[in-house]
N, C-alpha and C positions, 0 to 999 in steps of 0.2 A: 259724436263729433264720427264723421265716415267717409273712409279714404277709399277711396277706387280701386289698390288691391286690398286683399287680403288674405293672408297664409293660411288660414282654415279652411275654407272653399274650395269642396270635390272632397276633402279627406271623409275616408272610409274610415267611418268608427261603428265601435260598442255599447249602447247603450251600458251602463251599472246602474248600483246605487240603489234604493231602496222601492221604483215603483213598478208600473203593469208591463212598461219594455221592457225589465233588464234581461240581459242576452239577445235582445233582436241589433242585428246592424244595419246599419242607413250610410248614409250621404251629408253633408257640414253645406246645405243651402244658403244660410243665411246667418252670422255673427249679430248680436244685439249689444252693442256699450252699454254702462254708465245705467247699468243693470239693478235695481235692486235685490241685490245677490250677496255671498260672500266673496266675490271675487269680480260682481261687476258684469261676468259675462255669460249671456244666454245664447240659444247656437240653433236656429233653426234644421233638422233633420228629418227629411227624406227616408219614411224606411223600406228597405229592401221589401217586404213582405205586404207591405201593401203601396204603392207608386205614389195611391189617392194621398197616403196619410201624413200630415205633416203635421212633425210634432216639436214642441221646445222644448231642450232640456238646457239644466244647469251645468257650469262648465267638469263642475265637480263626476257631473254623474256619465260620463261620454268618455272610455278610451280609445284610443286610435288604435285600429285590426289589428296594424301589421305587430302591434306590439302583446296582442291576446297574444295571433299564432306565434308567435317567440317566445312565448312563455308556455305556452302546452306545448310547442318543442322541446324543451329543456326538462319537461317533466318525464 
């Protein structure tokens, strides 16, 4: 099911987890629902380092960039 308004579109994220793009930042461009993952969500992310590269990541491998900044400031 696809809705006209998706709250995550345009959100700045940081890639986490065990993959080649760990530590990269990007912007969510699309959301895929009902995927065969643990939480049924996958995100299409345009990476800042190379805007041509668009990768798909599982929900658990992304963290909103504002939370990363907040966590670093507290340390």
